[in-house]
Phi, psi and omega in degrees: 000316183293318181293324177296318178299315180296323179298316179298316180299315181298316179298317179294322180294317179298316179299319179295318181299308182289329177296317179295312182295321179296318180294320180295317181295322181292319185283321188243353183048041184284128178296323180297319179295319179297319179293322177297316179297317178298321181296317180295320178294327181277342183229063185295344182294341180277347182297317176300323178295319178295320180295319179295320178297321178296316179299317181298319179295317179295319179296321178299318179294321179294317180298319182303328182283342184229014189305313183294321184285319186291332180270358179270108187282159163298135185309119178094345184274065186222143171249154180080217184271111181300338180251017185298150181274343177250131188237131171238131179252131178239127171266118194228154178223131184289346175261012180264118180297325179288330174293317178298321178297330183276349183303312181296324179295316180294318179297323178295317178299318180295318181297327183274339187229101181293350180262005183272127176246121179251111178272118180261122177255119181287114186232075184284104181247348178265154180302132177084357185282335190297326180298323178289320178297319179294320178293324178298317180290327174295321177296323178300322180291338177262007178075023184230033183296310184301318180296316180293317180306313180292315182296325181290318179291341175278352186232031178289155004287166185277066174281161176305322181294316180290325177297313179296321180296318179295318181296317180291324182298328181263006173079033177290148167286104190293322179297315180291323180297321178296321178293312183294323182296336180254014185282157175302328179299317179286321174306313183296320181296316179295319178296321179296317180295320177298320179293319178296317179300319179295317180296327181274354179079021180279131177243358183206182179230153352287149172233154192222154169227126174229106183063238181265009185251133174238136182204163183239156170106161176276088187270001175084169182303311185297319180295318179293318179299317180297320180295320179293317180292324177297323179297321179292326182286000000 
């Protein structure tokens, strides 16, 4: 999904670049525009870099519009230090294999950095995931989000049976969890996360926000660490 999206962006960017240059050359017969176009045609390897730079700039603008909201967690839905000065936001789905793959990377980052706060936004986009997301938010209300988050990823797929098993394993009050999971508060949180994902241009999970940067995919420990450090710089 992610590579297809990038391909579309690159194609649109190339079309926009040549369309602009062609229009400029047609309107002004500018030698500089013609030379620029010739240079791009002779050096096509720079076009992906230009497209990536364009994407990064667009992502920065999108993050700027929702920065305060996206970093504000559902109460309790946080990993690491709830008062940490460095913030990483993860849009996650319990039926996403790449999200499960990223669990160890996030835990390593937390273990190494006592100032890291990881805001988890429940973004159920796969079939059957919503029941797990609702239980996770119910666990957050009982102060056991991190425990449930880990236990649920150890028991995928997110079937009703596995969700209940994870909830029981971490000692949730099941009667209260059932009530909280279906509450208007949880309804609103899931809807809010879906709206934020749309505003940020996210089409899959895991997706991330680090400072002014938004990006998608299981980019690994080194990639996440670099994104956090870039935000500090």
